[in-house]
SEPA-146704 format. One line per field, with one value per atom (N, C-alpha, C): residue in one letter; chain; atom name; x negated, y, z. Coordinates in steps of 0.2 Angstrom, whole numbers, plus 5000, padded with zeros to 4 digits. Layout:
<nodes>
type: c(A ...)
mol: c(A ...)
atom: c(CA ...)
c1: c(X ...)
c2: c(Y ...)
c3: c(Z ...)
</nodes>
This chain:
<nodes>
type: c(X X X X X X X X X X X X X X X X X X X X X X X X X X X X X X X X X X X X X X X X X X X X X X X X X X X X X X X X X X X X X X X X X X X X X X X X X X X X X X X X X X X X X X X X X X X X X X X X X X X X X X X X X X X X X X X X X X X X X X X X X X X X X X X X X X X X X X X X X X X X X X X X X X X X X X X X X X X X X X X X X X X X X X X X X X X X X X X X X X X X X X X X X X X X X X X X X X X X X X X X X X X X X X X X X X X X X X X X X X X X X X X X X X X X X X X X X X X X X X X X X X X X X X X X X X X X X X X X X X)
mol: c(A A A A A A A A A A A A A A A A A A A A A A A A A A A A A A A A A A A A A A A A A A A A A A A A A A A A A A A A A A A A A A A A A A A A A A A A A A A A A A A A A A A A A A A A A A A A A A A A A A A A A A A A A A A A A A A A A A A A A A A A A A A A A A A A A A A A A A A A A A A A A A A A A A A A A A A A A A A A A A A A A A A A A A A A A A A A A A A A A A A A A A A A A A A A A A A A A A A A A A A A A A A A A A A A A A A A A A A A A A A A A A A A A A A A A A A A A A A A A A A A A A A A A A A A A A A A A A A A A A)
atom: c(N CA C N CA C N CA C N CA C N CA C N CA C N CA C N CA C N CA C N CA C N CA C N CA C N CA C N CA C N CA C N CA C N CA C N CA C N CA C N CA C N CA C N CA C N CA C N CA C N CA C N CA C N CA C N CA C N CA C N CA C N CA C N CA C N CA C N CA C N CA C N CA C N CA C N CA C N CA C N CA C N CA C N CA C N CA C N CA C N CA C N CA C N CA C N CA C N CA C N CA C N CA C N CA C N CA C N CA C N CA C N CA C N CA C N CA C N CA C N CA C N CA C N CA C N CA C N CA C N CA C N CA C N CA C N CA C N CA C N CA C N CA C N CA C N CA C N CA C N CA C N CA C N CA C N CA C N CA C N CA C N CA C N CA C N CA C N CA C N CA C N CA C)
c1: c(4965 4966 4971 4971 4975 4978 4984 4987 4988 4986 4986 4991 4995 5000 4997 4996 4993 4999 5001 5006 5006 5009 5009 5017 5017 5023 5026 5032 5035 5034 5035 5036 5042 5044 5050 5050 5045 5045 5044 5042 5041 5046 5053 5058 5058 5057 5057 5051 5046 5040 5041 5044 5045 5051 5056 5061 5058 5053 5050 5046 5042 5038 5043 5048 5053 5056 5058 5061 5056 5049 5044 5043 5043 5042 5048 5054 5060 5060 5058 5059 5053 5047 5041 5038 5040 5037 5030 5028 5021 5021 5016 5016 5011 5012 5008 5004 4998 4994 4995 4996 4997 4992 4991 4985 4988 4986 4988 4981 4982 4977 4973 4976 4973 4970 4970 4966 4959 4954 4947 4946 4949 4948 4952 4957 4961 4957 4954 4950 4944 4941 4936 4939 4944 4948 4950 4953 4955 4949 4944 4938 4935 4935 4932 4935 4942 4946 4949 4947 4948 4956 4959 4967 4968 4972 4974 4982 4985 4993 4995 5000 5003 5010 5014 5011 5007 5002 4998 4998 4999 4998 4993 4988 4982 4981 4980 4978 4971 4968 4961 4959 4953 4950 4947 4945 4942 4935 4932 4926 4927 4934 4935 4936 4935 4936 4944 4945 4952 4954 4960 4963 4969 4973 4978 4980 4983 4986 4992 4996 5002 5002 5003 5002 5009 5011 5017 5023 5028 5035 5037 5041 5044 5039 5041 5037 5038 5032 5033 5038 5040 5044 5041 5044 5041 5038 5040 5037 5030 5030 5023 5018 5020 5015 5014 5019 5018 5013 5012 5007 5000 4999 4992 4992 4997 4997 4996 4991 4990 4992)
c2: c(5048 5045 5039 5034 5028 5026 5023 5021 5013 5010 5002 5000 4995 4992 4985 4984 4978 4974 4968 4965 4958 4953 4946 4945 4940 4938 4933 4932 4927 4929 4935 4937 4941 4943 4946 4953 4956 4963 4963 4958 4957 4961 4959 4962 4970 4972 4980 4983 4979 4982 4982 4976 4975 4980 4981 4986 4993 4995 5001 5002 4997 4998 4999 4996 4997 5004 5006 5013 5018 5017 5022 5022 5017 5017 5020 5019 5022 5029 5032 5039 5043 5040 5044 5042 5036 5034 5031 5030 5028 5021 5017 5010 5010 5007 5006 5000 5000 4994 4990 4983 4979 4974 4972 4967 4962 4956 4951 4950 4951 4951 4944 4939 4932 4930 4935 4933 4935 4933 4935 4942 4946 4953 4956 4954 4956 4955 4950 4949 4954 4955 4960 4967 4969 4975 4976 4971 4972 4973 4970 4970 4977 4980 4986 4992 4991 4997 4995 4989 4987 4987 4983 4983 4977 4979 4973 4973 4978 4979 4979 4974 4974 4975 4978 4980 4987 4988 4994 4998 5004 5008 5013 5012 5017 5021 5027 5032 5033 5032 5032 5037 5040 5045 5040 5043 5040 5036 5039 5036 5031 5029 5024 5027 5034 5037 5037 5035 5034 5042 5043 5050 5050 5044 5043 5036 5034 5027 5027 5022 5021 5013 5012 5005 5002 4996 4994 4997 4995 4998 5003 5008 5009 5012 5011 5013 5020 5024 5031 5033 5039 5042 5042 5041 5041 5047 5053 5060 5060 5057 5057 5053 5048 5044 5047 5049 5052 5057 5061 5066 5063 5057 5054 5050 5050 5046 5051 5049 5053 5049)
c3: c(4962 4968 4966 4971 4970 4977 4976 4982 4982 4987 4987 4993 4991 4996 4998 5004 5006 5010 5008 5011 5009 5013 5012 5009 5004 5002 5007 5007 5012 5019 5020 5027 5028 5035 5036 5033 5032 5029 5022 5018 5011 5007 5008 5004 5005 5011 5012 5007 5007 5003 4996 4994 4986 4984 4988 4987 4987 4991 4992 4985 4983 4977 4971 4970 4965 4965 4971 4972 4970 4972 4970 4963 4959 4952 4949 4951 4948 4950 4955 4957 4954 4954 4952 4945 4943 4936 4937 4943 4944 4948 4946 4949 4955 4960 4966 4965 4966 4966 4972 4972 4977 4978 4984 4986 4991 4990 4995 5000 5006 5011 5011 5009 5009 5003 4998 4992 4993 4989 4990 4990 4985 4985 4991 4993 4998 5005 5006 5012 5012 5007 5007 5008 5005 5006 5013 5016 5023 5028 5026 5031 5030 5024 5022 5026 5026 5029 5035 5038 5045 5046 5042 5042 5047 5052 5057 5057 5054 5054 5047 5046 5039 5040 5035 5028 5029 5025 5025 5018 5018 5012 5013 5009 5009 5003 5004 4999 4999 4993 4993 4987 4988 4983 4978 4972 4967 4969 4974 4977 4982 4984 4989 4996 4997 5004 5006 5012 5014 5015 5012 5013 5018 5017 5022 5022 5028 5029 5033 5031 5034 5036 5042 5045 5048 5046 5049 5046 5050 5048 5053 5052 5045 5040 5034 5028 5027 5025 5024 5018 5018 5013 5006 5001 4994 4993 4995 4994 4998 5003 5007 5003 5000 4996 4989 4986 4979 4978 4984 4984 4982 4983 4982 4976 4972 4966 4960 4955 4950 4943)
</nodes>
């Protein structure tokens, strides 16, 4: 499984997300994949998973099936997300 964090830099919530990603790394030792929704890959990703609210954290199985998602603020707890990280 993998977890993808979709967010835009230079937004009012960007600092919260970057702090969350740093805290996640410090507490679990795992990195979270990040994606800019305005990049070519991000545009395809947001269309595929129909993301309209940012920031978004998606837990995906190895074959791309959505397992869980957290949209908008507040961000989920680190323990909720760490369950999906391998």
